[in-house]
C-alpha positions as CSV (number, residue, x, y, z in Angstrom):
1,M,0.2,0.3,-0.1
2,S,0.9,3.7,-0.6
3,L,3.7,5.0,2.1
4,A,1.9,8.8,1.3
5,D,-1.2,6.8,3.0
6,R,-0.4,5.9,5.8
7,I,1.8,9.0,6.9
8,F,-1.6,10.4,5.9
9,V,-3.8,9.0,7.9
10,D,-1.5,8.6,11.3
11,M,-1.0,12.0,11.2
12,C,-4.7,12.8,10.8
13,R,-5.2,10.6,13.6
14,D,-2.6,12.3,15.8
15,I,-4.2,15.6,15.2
16,I,-7.7,14.7,15.8
17,D,-6.6,12.4,19.1
18,N,-3.9,14.4,20.4
19,G,-4.2,18.2,19.1
20,T,-5.0,21.5,20.6
21,S,-8.6,22.8,19.9
22,T,-8.6,26.8,19.0
23,E,-12.0,26.7,19.8
24,G,-12.9,29.7,22.0
25,E,-10.1,31.9,20.8
26,K,-9.7,34.5,19.1
27,V,-9.0,33.3,15.2
28,R,-8.6,35.3,12.1
29,P,-10.1,32.6,9.9
30,H,-13.9,32.6,9.4
31,W,-16.5,30.8,7.8
32,E,-18.3,32.0,4.6
33,D,-21.1,32.2,7.2
34,G,-19.1,34.8,9.2
35,S,-18.6,32.3,12.1
36,S,-15.2,31.8,13.2
37,A,-13.6,28.9,11.9
38,Y,-11.5,26.7,14.7
39,T,-9.1,24.1,14.6
40,I,-7.4,21.0,16.1
41,K,-4.0,21.4,15.7
42,K,-0.7,19.9,16.2
43,F,2.8,21.6,16.7
44,G,5.5,20.7,14.1
45,V,4.8,17.9,12.4
46,V,7.7,16.4,10.2
47,N,6.8,13.8,7.3
48,R,9.7,12.2,5.6
49,Y,8.7,10.7,1.6
50,N,11.4,8.8,-0.5
51,L,10.6,9.9,-4.1
52,A,13.7,7.4,-5.2
53,E,10.6,4.8,-4.2
54,E,7.4,6.1,-4.7
55,F,5.6,9.0,-5.7
56,P,3.7,10.3,-2.4
57,A,-0.1,11.2,-4.1
58,I,-2.3,9.7,-1.5
59,T,-4.7,6.8,-3.0
60,L,-7.6,7.6,-0.1
61,R,-8.7,10.2,-3.0
62,R,-7.4,11.9,-5.8
63,T,-4.8,14.6,-6.1
64,A,-5.5,16.4,-9.3
65,I,-1.6,16.1,-10.3
66,K,-1.7,18.2,-13.7
67,S,-3.6,21.2,-11.3
68,A,-1.1,21.2,-8.7
69,T,1.6,21.0,-11.1
70,N,0.3,23.9,-13.1
71,E,-0.1,26.0,-9.8
72,M,3.7,25.4,-9.1
73,L,4.9,26.5,-12.2
74,W,2.9,29.3,-11.9
75,I,5.1,30.4,-8.7
76,W,8.3,28.8,-9.2
77,Q,8.6,29.1,-13.5
78,Q,6.1,31.8,-14.2
79,K,6.7,33.9,-11.1
80,S,3.7,35.5,-11.5
81,N,1.6,36.9,-8.9
82,N,-2.1,37.1,-11.2
83,I,-4.7,34.5,-11.2
84,H,-5.2,35.2,-14.9
85,D,-1.7,33.7,-15.2
86,L,-3.2,30.1,-14.0
87,K,-5.5,27.9,-14.7
88,A,-7.2,27.0,-11.7
89,S,-9.4,28.9,-9.2
90,V,-7.9,27.8,-6.0
91,W,-6.3,31.9,-5.3
92,D,-9.5,34.1,-6.3
93,E,-10.6,34.6,-3.0
94,W,-7.4,36.9,-2.7
95,A,-7.2,38.5,-5.8
96,D,-8.1,41.9,-6.3
97,E,-10.0,43.4,-9.6
98,E,-7.0,43.0,-11.8
99,G,-6.2,39.8,-10.9
100,S,-3.3,40.1,-8.5
101,I,-2.6,38.5,-4.9
102,G,0.1,41.3,-4.4
103,K,3.8,40.9,-3.5
104,A,3.4,37.3,-2.7
105,Y,4.6,34.1,-3.8
106,G,5.5,34.2,-7.4
107,Y,6.2,38.2,-7.2
108,Q,8.8,37.1,-4.7
109,M,10.1,34.3,-7.3
110,S,10.8,37.2,-9.6
111,V,12.6,39.6,-7.7
112,K,16.6,39.6,-9.0
113,H,18.9,40.1,-6.1
114,F,22.6,41.0,-6.4
115,Y,25.2,37.9,-6.1
116,K,28.9,38.7,-5.9
117,D,30.0,35.2,-6.0
118,I,28.1,34.1,-9.8
119,N,30.5,34.3,-12.4
120,R,30.2,34.2,-16.4
121,E,31.5,30.7,-16.7
122,G,29.3,29.4,-14.1
123,L,26.3,31.1,-15.8
124,V,27.2,29.3,-19.4
125,H,27.4,25.9,-17.6
126,A,24.0,26.5,-15.9
127,F,21.8,28.3,-18.8
128,G,23.6,27.9,-21.8
129,E,25.3,30.7,-23.8
130,E,22.1,32.5,-24.7
131,K,20.4,32.8,-21.4
132,A,23.6,33.6,-20.0
133,A,24.0,36.9,-21.9
134,S,20.4,37.9,-20.3
135,F,22.0,38.2,-16.5
136,K,22.4,41.4,-16.0
137,E,26.3,42.3,-14.7
138,E,27.6,45.1,-12.5
139,N,30.8,45.6,-9.6
140,S,32.0,42.1,-10.9
141,G,28.4,40.4,-9.6
142,Y,24.9,39.4,-11.4
143,Y,21.4,39.8,-10.7
144,M,19.4,36.7,-10.2
145,D,16.1,35.4,-8.9
146,Q,15.6,33.0,-6.4
147,V,14.6,30.2,-8.8
148,D,17.7,30.5,-11.1
149,R,19.8,31.0,-8.2
150,V,19.2,27.4,-7.0
151,I,19.5,25.7,-10.6
152,Y,22.9,28.1,-10.8
153,D,24.0,26.2,-7.3
154,L,22.7,22.9,-8.0
155,K,24.8,22.9,-11.1
156,N,27.8,24.8,-10.2
157,N,27.5,24.2,-6.2
158,P,26.0,21.4,-5.7
159,F,27.2,20.5,-1.9
160,S,26.6,23.9,-0.8
161,R,24.4,24.1,2.2
162,R,23.2,27.6,1.1
163,I,21.0,26.2,-1.5
164,L,17.3,27.7,-0.4
165,T,14.2,30.1,-1.4
166,N,12.3,32.3,1.1
167,I,9.5,34.2,0.4
168,Y,8.3,35.3,3.8
169,V,9.4,38.6,3.4
170,H,8.7,41.3,6.3
171,G,8.9,44.0,3.9
172,D,6.3,43.1,1.9
173,L,3.6,41.4,4.0
174,S,1.4,44.3,3.9
175,E,1.2,44.3,0.2
176,M,0.5,40.5,0.4
177,H,-3.3,39.8,0.3
178,L,-1.9,36.2,2.1
179,Y,0.9,36.1,3.8
180,P,2.8,32.7,2.3
181,C,2.0,29.6,3.8
182,A,4.6,27.1,2.1
183,Y,7.5,29.8,2.2
184,S,10.9,28.0,2.3
185,M,12.0,25.2,0.0
186,T,15.8,24.4,1.0
187,F,17.8,21.9,-1.4
188,N,20.9,19.5,-0.4
189,V,22.5,17.3,-2.5
190,T,24.1,13.9,-1.5
191,A,26.4,10.6,-3.1
192,K,25.4,7.4,-3.7
193,K,27.8,4.6,-3.2
194,G,28.1,2.8,-6.7
195,S,26.2,6.0,-8.9
196,D,27.9,8.9,-11.1
197,Q,24.6,10.8,-10.3
198,L,24.5,12.8,-7.6
199,V,20.7,12.6,-5.5
200,L,18.7,15.8,-4.9
201,N,16.8,16.1,-1.7
202,T,14.5,18.8,-0.6
203,I,12.8,20.2,2.4
204,L,9.7,22.6,2.5
205,N,8.7,24.7,5.3
206,Q,5.7,25.5,6.0
207,R,4.0,27.5,8.4
208,S,0.3,26.7,8.4
209,Q,-1.9,24.1,6.6
210,D,-5.2,23.2,6.3
211,V,-4.4,19.4,6.5
212,L,-7.6,18.5,4.3
213,A,-7.9,21.2,1.6
214,A,-4.0,21.3,1.1
215,N,-1.8,18.7,2.4
216,N,-1.2,16.0,-1.0
217,W,-1.9,18.8,-2.9
218,N,1.3,20.8,-1.4
219,V,3.3,17.6,-1.2
220,C,2.6,16.7,-4.4
221,Q,3.8,19.7,-5.9
222,Y,6.8,20.0,-4.7
223,A,7.6,16.4,-5.3
224,V,7.1,17.6,-8.9
225,L,9.2,20.3,-8.7
226,T,11.8,18.2,-6.8
227,H,12.1,15.4,-9.8
228,M,11.7,18.2,-12.4
229,M,15.0,20.0,-10.4
230,A,16.5,16.4,-10.5
231,Q,16.1,15.8,-14.1
232,V,17.5,19.1,-15.5
233,C,20.8,18.9,-13.1
234,D,21.4,15.4,-14.0
235,M,20.7,14.4,-10.7
236,Q,18.6,11.3,-9.1
237,V,15.6,12.1,-6.6
238,G,16.2,11.3,-2.8
239,E,13.7,12.2,-0.1
240,F,11.2,15.2,0.4
241,V,10.6,16.4,4.2
242,H,7.7,18.5,4.9
243,V,8.0,20.3,8.0
244,I,4.3,22.3,9.3
245,A,4.5,24.5,11.9
246,D,0.5,24.4,12.3
247,A,-0.9,21.0,10.9
248,H,-4.6,21.6,11.3
249,I,-7.6,20.3,10.8
250,Y,-11.0,22.4,10.9
251,D,-14.0,21.9,12.9
252,R,-15.9,21.6,10.0
253,H,-13.8,19.3,8.4
254,I,-13.4,16.4,10.9
255,P,-16.2,14.2,9.9
256,L,-15.3,14.5,6.6
257,V,-11.5,13.1,7.5
258,E,-13.0,11.1,10.3
259,E,-14.3,9.1,6.9
260,L,-11.9,9.4,4.7
261,I,-8.7,7.9,6.5
262,T,-11.2,4.9,6.9
263,R,-11.1,4.3,3.2
264,E,-9.6,1.5,1.0
265,Q,-5.7,2.0,0.2
266,H,-4.2,1.2,-3.0
267,P,-0.6,0.8,-4.2
268,A,1.4,4.0,-4.9
269,P,1.2,5.2,-8.5
270,K,3.8,5.7,-11.1
271,F,5.2,8.7,-11.8
272,W,6.3,9.9,-15.2
273,L,8.4,13.0,-16.3
274,N,8.9,14.2,-19.5
275,P,12.4,12.7,-20.2
276,E,13.2,14.6,-22.9
277,V,13.0,18.0,-20.8
278,K,16.1,19.2,-19.9
279,D,15.5,23.3,-19.3
280,F,13.2,23.9,-16.4
281,Y,11.7,26.5,-18.0
282,Q,10.1,24.1,-21.0
283,F,8.2,22.2,-18.3
284,T,4.3,21.8,-18.6
285,D,1.8,20.0,-16.8
286,A,1.6,18.0,-20.1
287,D,5.0,16.8,-19.5
288,I,4.0,14.7,-15.9
289,R,1.6,12.1,-15.5
290,L,0.6,9.6,-12.5
291,D,-0.3,5.9,-14.0
292,D,-2.1,3.0,-12.3
293,Y,-3.6,5.7,-10.2
294,E,-6.4,3.9,-8.3
295,T,-8.4,6.0,-5.9
296,G,-11.1,6.7,-4.0
297,P,-13.7,9.2,-4.6
298,Q,-13.1,12.9,-4.1
299,I,-14.9,14.6,-1.6
300,K,-16.6,17.6,-3.4
301,N,-17.3,21.1,-2.0
302,I,-15.1,21.0,1.1
303,P,-15.8,24.0,2.9
304,I,-12.7,26.9,2.5
305,A,-11.7,28.8,5.8
306,V,-10.5,32.4,4.6
């Protein structure tokens, strides 16, 4: 059976049985009818997935892998903060009349920062001659956004302990329509005995998560990202570690979760990533697929607290 299912069931059972209730406390989220949205929560949940062994899509219900991937690419590849660039409607609640979610998510990925330790030779090695020429040089250094910095380091400095992104920028929080939930991704490379390929491991740090609505969605998104980065950097995938500071189940979700975690579990699906794509910026959601994905029925009309 799927390891992702076992992790999800154990996490939900632990939250419901051993978590802390926020009922009666002053809470920010509310339901559509205006009433407070209380939760049962656990602090510091850490889940580990070995991507070399299986893809972590739960089978208790279907995770829409293409929609999840499209949203991840919207942030990481398009570096957009406008919902008009996104196929899904998950961000509609937080967009303004122009479709912007403010200086959040993709906006932060698009901001270019100055680095003194980047050189022309490394740029060519990481991106090729044409794209290398597009980076702005100044005072013996270059300007680069966070995503390109990750690719640059994975190709030039794979054993660096500084390969990470962070979009929780305090100076811009007042101009974000929603504070980032999944805010930091760390990339760490290890060697594998008997293999010429290095192994890419990742950690996703998340300050808060609505477990029913978003847990496996986020897990699958960043598992796909890890696969994509590994492929374009000629590495194998290793572990994906998901760290959640506040993992919670909303009060109106508890009966849905109780039913969900009693369902039959199936073998993990097989993940396919188009092997022809070697440039991260060329991936689309058509380049990924889950085969032999047997699942339980979808849960429809999940109430979402805002």
